[in-house]
VEXZAFI-500018 format. One record per residue (C-alpha): residue number from 1; x, y, z. Coordinates in steps of 0.5 Angstrom, whole numbers. Layout:
% residues N
     i       x       y       z
   NUM       X       Y       Z
...
//
This chain:
% residues 831
     i       x       y       z
     1      92      16      -8
     2      95      16      -1
     3      95      10       4
     4      97      11      11
     5     102       6      12
     6     108       8      16
     7     109      11      23
     8     114      17      23
     9     114      21      29
    10     110      23      35
    11     110      30      38
    12     106      31      45
    13     104      38      48
    14      99      40      53
    15      95      34      52
    16      95      34      44
    17      99      29      41
    18     101      30      33
    19     103      24      29
    20     106      24      23
    21     106      19      18
    22     108      17      11
    23     102      21       8
    24      98      24      13
    25      98      28      20
    26      94      25      26
    27      92      29      32
    28      90      25      38
    29      87      29      44
    30      82      26      50
    31      76      31      50
    32      74      27      57
    33      76      21      60
    34      71      17      55
    35      71      21      49
    36      78      21      44
    37      79      25      38
    38      83      22      33
    39      83      27      27
    40      87      25      20
    41      89      30      15
    42      92      29       8
    43      92      36       7
    44      97      41      10
    45      92      46      13
    46      88      44      18
    47      82      49      19
    48      78      48      26
    49      71      51      25
    50      65      47      27
    51      58      49      27
    52      56      43      31
    53      61      41      37
    54      59      44      44
    55      65      42      47
    56      72      43      45
    57      79      43      48
    58      82      47      42
    59      81      54      39
    60      76      54      34
    61      74      59      29
    62      67      59      30
    63      67      60      38
    64      64      67      37
    65      58      64      33
    66      56      59      38
    67      58      63      44
    68      55      60      51
    69      53      54      47
    70      60      52      47
    71      64      49      53
    72      72      50      52
    73      75      44      56
    74      82      43      58
    75      84      37      54
    76      85      30      59
    77      92      29      59
    78      93      21      58
    79      99      17      61
    80     103      16      55
    81     107       9      54
    82     111       8      47
    83     115       2      45
    84     118       0      38
    85     111      -3      36
    86     106       2      39
    87     104       8      43
    88      99       7      49
    89      95      13      51
    90      91      11      58
    91      86      15      62
    92      82      12      68
    93      77      10      63
    94      80       8      56
    95      86       6      53
    96      88       8      46
    97      93       4      43
    98      96       6      36
    99     100       0      33
   100     106       3      29
   101     107      -3      24
   102     101      -5      22
   103      99       2      23
   104      92       3      26
   105      89       4      33
   106      85       0      38
   107      81       2      44
   108      80      -1      50
   109      76       0      56
   110      78       0      63
   111      77      -8      64
   112      82      -9      58
   113      76     -11      53
   114      77      -9      46
   115      72      -4      44
   116      74      -2      37
   117      79      -3      32
   118      82       0      25
   119      83      -5      20
   120      90      -6      21
   121      95      -4      15
   122      90       1      11
   123      85       4      16
   124      86      11      13
   125      86      13       5
   126      85      18       0
   127      83      15      -6
   128      85      17     -13
   129      78      21     -13
   130      80      25      -7
   131      75      21      -3
   132      77      20       4
   133      76      13       7
   134      76      10      14
   135      76       2      15
   136      74      -1      21
   137      75      -9      23
   138      69     -12      25
   139      70     -15      32
   140      64     -21      30
   141      60     -23      24
   142      54     -21      27
   143      56     -14      31
   144      50      -9      32
   145      50      -2      29
   146      45       3      31
   147      44      10      29
   148      46      14      23
   149      41      19      24
   150      34      18      20
   151      34      11      16
   152      29       7      14
   153      29      -1      15
   154      30      -5      21
   155      34      -2      27
   156      40      -6      27
   157      44      -4      21
   158      49     -10      20
   159      50     -12      13
   160      47      -5      11
   161      50       0       6
   162      48       7       8
   163      49      14       5
   164      49      20       8
   165      46      25       4
   166      40      29       6
   167      34      29       1
   168      27      31       0
   169      24      24       0
   170      17      25      -1
   171      13      19      -1
   172      19      15       1
   173      19       7       3
   174      20       7      10
   175      22       0      10
   176      27       0       4
   177      29       7       2
   178      35      11       3
   179      37      17       3
   180      32      21       8
   181      32      28      11
   182      38      28      16
   183      45      27      15
   184      48      25      22
   185      55      21      21
   186      54      18      28
   187      53      11      30
   188      54       6      36
   189      57      -1      35
   190      55      -7      40
   191      59     -13      41
   192      54     -19      42
   193      60     -23      46
   194      62     -18      50
   195      55     -14      51
   196      59      -7      51
   197      59      -2      46
   198      62       4      43
   199      60      10      39
   200      63      13      33
   201      62      20      30
   202      65      23      24
   203      65      31      24
   204      65      31      17
   205      59      33      13
   206      61      32       6
   207      56      27       3
   208      59      20       5
   209      57      13       6
   210      57       7      11
   211      59       0       9
   212      57      -4      15
   213      60     -11      13
   214      56     -12       6
   215      62     -13       2
   216      68     -18       3
   217      75     -19       1
   218      79     -25       2
   219      85     -21       3
   220      83     -18       9
   221      79     -19      16
   222      72     -17      16
   223      71     -10      16
   224      66      -4      15
   225      68       3      12
   226      66      10      12
   227      68      14       6
   228      67      21       4
   229      67      26      -2
   230      72      31       2
   231      75      34       8
   232      79      30      14
   233      77      23      18
   234      75      27      24
   235      73      21      28
   236      71      22      35
   237      71      15      39
   238      65      15      44
   239      66      11      50
   240      62       9      56
   241      60       1      54
   242      53       2      55
   243      48       5      50
   244      46      10      55
   245      53      13      57
   246      55      13      50
   247      48      17      48
   248      50      22      54
   249      57      23      52
   250      55      24      45
   251      50      29      46
   252      55      33      51
   253      60      33      45
   254      55      36      40
   255      50      39      44
   256      44      37      49
   257      37      37      47
   258      33      43      47
   259      28      43      53
   260      22      44      49
   261      16      48      51
   262      10      44      53
   263       6      46      47
   264      11      42      43
   265       9      36      46
   266       1      36      45
   267      -3      35      39
   268      -1      39      33
   269      -6      40      28
   270      -4      41      21
   271      -6      40      14
   272      -4      43       7
   273     -11      43       5
   274     -13      49       9
   275      -8      54       7
   276      -9      52       0
   277     -16      55       0
   278     -18      60      -5
   279     -20      65       0
   280     -21      65       8
   281     -16      60      10
   282     -16      64      17
   283     -23      62      18
   284     -22      55      16
   285     -17      54      21
   286     -20      57      26
   287     -26      53      25
   288     -22      47      25
   289     -20      49      32
   290     -27      50      34
   291     -29      43      31
   292     -23      40      35
   293     -26      43      42
   294     -33      41      40
   295     -31      34      39
   296     -27      33      45
   297     -20      33      42
   298     -14      36      46
   299     -10      41      42
   300      -4      45      43
   301      -2      48      36
   302      -3      48      29
   303       3      47      23
   304       1      53      18
   305       3      50      11
   306       6      55       6
   307       0      56       3
   308       0      63       7
   309       6      65       3
   310       2      64      -4
   311       3      70      -9
   312       0      69     -16
   313       1      61     -15
   314       8      61     -12
   315      10      61      -5
   316      14      67      -3
   317      17      66       4
   318      16      72       9
   319      10      75       5
   320       2      74       6
   321      -3      72       2
   322      -9      77       4
   323     -14      73       1
   324     -13      67       5
   325     -11      71      11
   326     -14      78      12
   327     -11      80      18
   328      -5      76      20
   329      -4      79      27
   330     -11      78      29
   331     -11      71      26
   332      -5      69      30
   333      -8      73      37
   334     -15      69      36
   335     -11      62      35
   336      -7      64      41
   337     -13      65      45
   338     -16      58      43
   339      -9      55      45
   340      -7      53      38
   341      -1      57      37
   342       1      57      29
   343       7      54      27
   344       8      58      21
   345      12      54      15
   346      18      58      12
   347      23      55       7
   348      30      58       5
   349      29      57      -3
   350      27      64      -6
   351      24      64     -13
   352      27      69     -18
   353      20      72     -18
   354      20      73     -11
   355      17      81     -10
   356      23      82      -5
   357      28      79     -10
   358      32      85     -11
   359      33      87      -4
   360      36      80      -3
   361      41      81      -8
   362      43      88      -6
   363      44      84       1
   364      48      79      -2
   365      45      73       2
   366      45      67      -3
   367      49      61      -4
   368      54      63     -11
   369      56      59     -16
   370      63      55     -16
   371      66      61     -19
   372      64      65     -13
   373      60      71     -17
   374      53      69     -20
   375      48      66     -15
   376      47      59     -15
   377      40      56     -18
   378      36      50     -17
   379      29      47     -18
   380      24      50     -13
   381      17      51     -12
   382      14      54     -18
   383      21      55     -22
   384      28      57     -21
   385      30      59     -14
   386      36      62     -11
   387      38      59      -4
   388      40      63       3
   389      47      62       5
   390      47      61      13
   391      54      61      13
   392      54      68      12
   393      53      73      18
   394      50      79      15
   395      45      74      11
   396      43      71      18
   397      42      78      20
   398      37      79      14
   399      34      73      15
   400      33      74      22
   401      30      81      21
   402      25      78      16
   403      23      73      20
   404      21      77      26
   405      18      82      22
   406      13      78      18
   407      12      72      23
   408      14      73      30
   409      12      80      31
   410       5      78      29
   411       4      73      35
   412       8      67      34
   413      14      64      38
   414      14      58      33
   415      17      57      27
   416      17      51      22
   417      23      50      18
   418      22      46      11
   419      25      44       5
   420      31      46       7
   421      35      40       5
   422      39      44      -1
   423      37      38      -5
   424      36      42     -12
   425      43      45     -13
   426      46      40     -17
   427      53      44     -17
   428      57      41     -10
   429      62      46     -12
   430      57      52     -11
   431      61      57      -6
   432      59      59       1
   433      61      64       5
   434      63      60      11
   435      64      66      16
   436      69      69      11
   437      74      64       9
   438      70      61       3
   439      67      53       3
   440      63      49      -2
   441      56      47      -1
   442      58      40      -2
   443      62      41       5
   444      57      45       8
   445      50      43       5
   446      47      39      11
   447      49      44      16
   448      45      50      13
   449      38      47      16
   450      41      46      23
   451      44      54      23
   452      37      56      20
   453      34      53      26
   454      39      56      31
   455      37      63      28
   456      30      61      29
   457      31      60      36
   458      35      66      37
   459      30      71      33
   460      25      69      38
   461      29      70      44
   462      31      77      41
   463      24      79      40
   464      22      77      47
   465      28      74      51
   466      23      71      56
   467      20      66      51
   468      22      59      50
   469      22      58      42
   470      19      52      39
   471      22      50      32
   472      21      44      28
   473      25      42      22
   474      25      37      17
   475      32      36      15
   476      38      37      20
   477      45      35      21
   478      49      32      28
   479      47      37      33
   480      40      39      31
   481      37      37      37
   482      40      43      40
   483      35      47      37
   484      29      44      34
   485      24      38      34
   486      24      34      28
   487      20      29      24
   488      22      24      19
   489      19      28      13
   490      14      27       8
   491      12      19       9
   492       7      15       5
   493       0      13       7
   494       1       5       8
   495       2       0      14
   496       9      -1      12
   497      10       7      14
   498       6       6      20
   499      11       0      22
   500      18       2      20
   501      17       9      22
   502      18       6      29
   503      26       4      28
   504      27      11      24
   505      25      15      30
   506      28      10      35
   507      34      10      31
   508      34      18      31
   509      34      17      39
   510      40      13      39
   511      43      19      34
   512      42      24      39
   513      35      27      37
   514      30      25      42
   515      25      30      40
   516      23      26      33
   517      16      24      30
   518      12      22      24
   519       6      25      20
   520       1      21      23
   521      -4      18      18
   522       1      19      13
   523       3      25       9
   524       3      23       1
   525      -2      18      -2
   526      -9      17      -1
   527     -13      18       6
   528     -11      12      11
   529     -17       7      11
   530     -20       7      18
   531     -17       1      22
   532     -10       4      19
   533     -11      11      22
   534     -14       8      29
   535      -7       4      29
   536      -3      10      27
   537      -6      15      32
   538      -5       9      38
   539       2       9      36
   540       3      16      35
   541       1      18      42
   542       8      16      44
   543      12      20      39
   544      15      26      42
   545      12      30      36
   546       5      28      35
   547       2      31      29
   548      -4      29      24
   549      -1      32      18
   550      -3      30      10
   551      -3      32       3
   552      -7      27       1
   553      -8      25      -7
   554     -15      24      -7
   555     -18      31      -5
   556     -19      29       3
   557     -16      31       9
   558     -14      27      15
   559     -17      29      21
   560     -18      26      28
   561     -26      25      27
   562     -26      23      19
   563     -29      16      21
   564     -35      17      25
   565     -35      10      28
   566     -27      10      30
   567     -27      17      33
   568     -28      15      40
   569     -22      10      39
   570     -18      16      37
   571     -20      21      42
   572     -19      16      47
   573     -12      15      45
   574     -10      22      44
   575     -13      23      51
   576      -9      18      54
   577      -3      22      51
   578      -5      28      55
   579      -6      24      62
   580       1      22      61
   581       3      29      61
   582       7      29      67
   583      11      23      65
   584      12      26      58
   585      15      32      61
   586      19      29      66
   587      22      25      60
   588      23      31      56
   589      27      34      62
   590      31      28      62
   591      33      28      55
   592      35      35      56
   593      40      33      61
   594      43      27      58
   595      40      26      51
   596      36      20      53
   597      31      18      48
   598      23      19      50
   599      22      13      45
   600      27       8      47
   601      29       2      43
   602      29      -4      48
   603      37      -5      47
   604      38       2      50
   605      34      -1      57
   606      36      -8      56
   607      43      -9      53
   608      44     -15      58
   609      39     -19      54
   610      42     -21      47
   611      35     -23      45
   612      33     -15      44
   613      39     -13      40
   614      35     -14      33
   615      28     -12      36
   616      26      -6      31
   617      18      -5      33
   618      17      -6      40
   619      20       0      44
   620      20       3      51
   621      16       9      53
   622      21      12      57
   623      24       7      62
   624      18       4      65
   625      13       3      60
   626      14      -3      54
   627       9      -1      48
   628       8      -7      43
   629       3      -3      38
   630      -1      -7      33
   631       2      -6      27
   632      -2     -11      22
   633      -8     -10      19
   634     -14     -15      22
   635     -10     -17      28
   636     -13     -21      33
   637      -7     -23      37
   638       0     -21      38
   639       6     -24      40
   640      11     -20      45
   641      18     -21      48
   642      19     -19      55
   643      26     -17      56
   644      29     -21      61
   645      32     -19      68
   646      25     -16      71
   647      18     -18      71
   648      12     -14      67
   649       5     -12      69
   650       0     -12      63
   651      -3      -5      63
   652      -9      -8      59
   653     -10     -15      64
   654     -11     -12      71
   655      -3     -12      71
   656      -3     -19      70
   657       5     -21      72
   658       9     -24      67
   659      17     -26      68
   660      22     -23      63
   661      26     -27      58
   662      20     -30      55
   663      15     -29      49
   664       8     -29      51
   665       1     -28      46
   666      -4     -23      48
   667     -11     -22      45
   668     -12     -16      41
   669     -18     -12      39
   670     -19      -5      35
   671     -19      -2      42
   672     -12      -5      45
   673      -6      -1      46
   674      -1      -7      49
   675       3      -4      54
   676       7      -7      60
   677       9      -4      66
   678      16      -5      68
   679      18      -8      75
   680      21      -2      79
   681      17       3      75
   682      15      10      77
   683      10      13      72
   684       7      19      74
   685       0      21      70
   686      -5      26      71
   687     -12      24      74
   688     -15      30      72
   689     -16      30      64
   690     -12      35      61
   691     -14      38      54
   692      -8      43      53
   693      -1      41      55
   694       1      49      56
   695      -6      52      59
   696      -8      46      63
   697      -5      44      70
   698      -4      37      73
   699      -9      38      80
   700      -9      31      81
   701      -3      27      80
   702      -3      19      79
   703       3      15      80
   704       3       8      78
   705       8       4      82
   706      11      -3      81
   707      16      -5      87
   708      21     -10      87
   709      27      -6      84
   710      29       0      88
   711      28       6      83
   712      29      13      83
   713      26      18      78
   714      25      26      78
   715      18      29      76
   716      20      36      73
   717      15      42      72
   718      15      49      70
   719      11      54      67
   720      13      50      60
   721      12      57      56
   722      18      62      59
   723      25      61      60
   724      24      62      67
   725      27      55      69
   726      34      57      67
   727      33      62      73
   728      31      57      78
   729      23      57      77
   730      22      50      76
   731      20      44      81
   732      23      38      81
   733      20      32      85
   734      25      27      87
   735      21      20      88
   736      25      15      91
   737      22       8      92
   738      26       2      95
   739      24      -4      99
   740      20     -10      98
   741      16     -12     105
   742      16      -5     107
   743      16      -1     101
   744      18       7     102
   745      17      12      97
   746      21      18      99
   747      18      25      96
   748      23      31      96
   749      22      37      92
   750      26      43      90
   751      25      50      86
   752      21      56      86
   753      16      54      81
   754       9      53      84
   755       6      46      86
   756      -1      45      82
   757      -2      38      85
   758      -8      38      90
   759      -9      31      91
   760      -4      25      90
   761      -7      18      88
   762      -2      12      88
   763      -3       5      85
   764       2       1      88
   765       2      -6      84
   766       3     -12      89
   767       0     -19      86
   768       1     -23      92
   769      -2     -19      98
   770      -5     -13     101
   771      -2      -9     106
   772      -2      -9     113
   773      -2      -2     114
   774       0       5     110
   775       3      11     113
   776       4      18     110
   777      10      21     114
   778       8      20     122
   779       1      19     120
   780      -3      12     119
   781      -8      13     113
   782     -15       9     114
   783     -16       3     111
   784     -23       2     107
   785     -26      -5     105
   786     -31      -1     101
   787     -29       2      95
   788     -35       7      95
   789     -33       9     102
   790     -26      10     100
   791     -28      14      94
   792     -32      19      98
   793     -26      20     103
   794     -21      25     103
   795     -15      20     104
   796     -14      13     106
   797     -13       6     102
   798     -16       1      99
   799     -14      -6      96
   800     -17      -8      89
   801     -18     -15      89
   802     -19     -14      81
   803     -13     -11      80
   804      -9     -14      86
   805      -6      -7      87
   806      -6      -2      93
   807     -10       5      92
   808      -8      10      96
   809     -10      18      96
   810      -9      24     100
   811      -9      31     100
   812      -2      34      98
   813       2      35     104
   814       6      41     101
   815      12      38     104
   816      17      33     103
   817      15      27     106
   818      15      19     106
   819      10      14     104
   820      11       7     107
   821       7       1     105
   822       8      -5     110
   823       7     -12     106
   824      10     -15     113
   825       6     -22     115
   826       1     -21     120
   827      -1     -27     124
   828      -9     -26     125
   829     -10     -32     128
   830      -4     -32     133
   831      -6     -25     135
//
């Protein structure tokens, strides 16, 4: 057992400090002014080889693998001050204090606030079982802990014991079970007293656990710890104080989320039922798409389950069952024509009876046993299977070629990576290539699915460099956001899943992955009852991935029209999502630049309000819309806490105004989707109804504005299909709203992408008075007192007494312009 206790010496060179202790070596390097790496190793050899880091300040063995995805920085050189008791490393944002006796680090912000502290004296341990342990001091008993990737239960993990081990958790209990499908050893600590936060990322993918204060020892102050089966304590402390800034910094470190194609944000039809038919599955899927359109539902894609690969009852990746799919090329073409591109399912496990197995063996593509000679096998769908080694360059090439030939070249730019947890290989010492150096599966297992997604992205671009890939994945490690949209696995049909899938998704958002969703209606178990399906769709329309997917155990298929009495409600909810398309795509763009979640826990936006720190089920849809879905069966009312510091306007009650910082009770019916507009909101919507995110365009842009706080937002658009946006073929419209008595809304555009908007429709909430006048640029718009005349006119404004909001419309001026709405006093009697 090795316990780091004694400081011996320090050496600093070009911004990198090496510290020798009694049993370990610590490396300290500031990647930026707000990100500091503290790597503690108990081994002599230190291998810099990360599949994940997108920003480094050191040479890495995998630099060539990541190529342009990785940014090489010069380390920030801190001011170092050393005394007999401690060493201080200071940048313009942070101060890292290394105590010599007792040994341990502390992190302070620029104001001197303590953000993080090791448990002094025994922070770094390699125990007698060769597990590494890092102990941290709790700064307060009720300190908040968020993130950890994909985790069940409530959002705040105080007093939780969490395991990082990606598993195939079909039918999981979303409230109580751990583990699920992702392995993301990153979390955020928020202090209730200081209201400041710090992030911790452990760049280590051995199986690990987090104990977040659910044990006590009389001999130590209150503590948390992280424990892993091997490797180094490679810790990145991520500063910034706010959750927003920390997520921004973390995704700078591990990779910005991919800007998904527009179709990825639309409804993805799916069911295991259709591809499992004895024959003519292609006709069944095409009929499903036709029925969707006949019933008036929107759609953008179809997740094609693995039944298309079935050979004599066994799934064999990269093959086609031609009884079920007679002509894949023609079938893909027909689906593309209907605006529902296939997202075909592929799996990294290969049955020993696979028809191409000999070719795979010849190409030496599999993970090997612990001796490094024979292939490692484990349970798979239909028998024993071998598993692809994605840490080997030649094996990646073979996988990519098969994927292009069997799927992409047949007419899809979308790939669904599934069952990629490598959960059934029990031998953690199984051997992986690890870019020629050699490594164990225990060291690399959760990285396989992330690399698998990178290969899919690269394969689509290699086949057609101008096409924007859409990759979906069930598993993943830190960094998965760079390549894929994810979902929280094979959930169970229940009211509990509906409810607890929300903090799973928002927790992933705080873990760097904004593009997460859940199978709407539940995947495993029976068909959802009617009320549950309605509520699940009403909630699901706000999830970044929106797919109704099922493998029900009662021989049913979950479809939007399955309940005749409720299909109109389900259609209305889905159409609402499509009207939110401009807002949703703007959020997707924002996420690609800063990691900002699309579904945001309230604490992300309202960190100053301690009352939201433990809120798990209400969330923000982007910055400006609070969603409080009905999650209980038979509910007739709902309590909603509205965060302090702003006013809120009830979407469903003619924008009734409520002061923040209070809990209100609202009536609900089966039709109700409770939503509240935040003061200062700028919410763009499509007034013309879209039925396809990819093929339809916004011709009438509707903006909901809630003056009272000065705000800005960027309305982003491009073709949503190609990579032209990387070359400037996009359109950014910067919308800036300021003022109270006189509200000015500036529109400034850039980029070469064509503007599809023909008409602007503005709804500006103002409860106390009507405008005095409204102008667009230098032109005053006509005022109408008759709604009929206003609706017949090409431009003008009307004040709705019912909603207490100004309605303004005008043709697109085709230039930068300022809309001015005057609410100044008008002395009619004096005049």
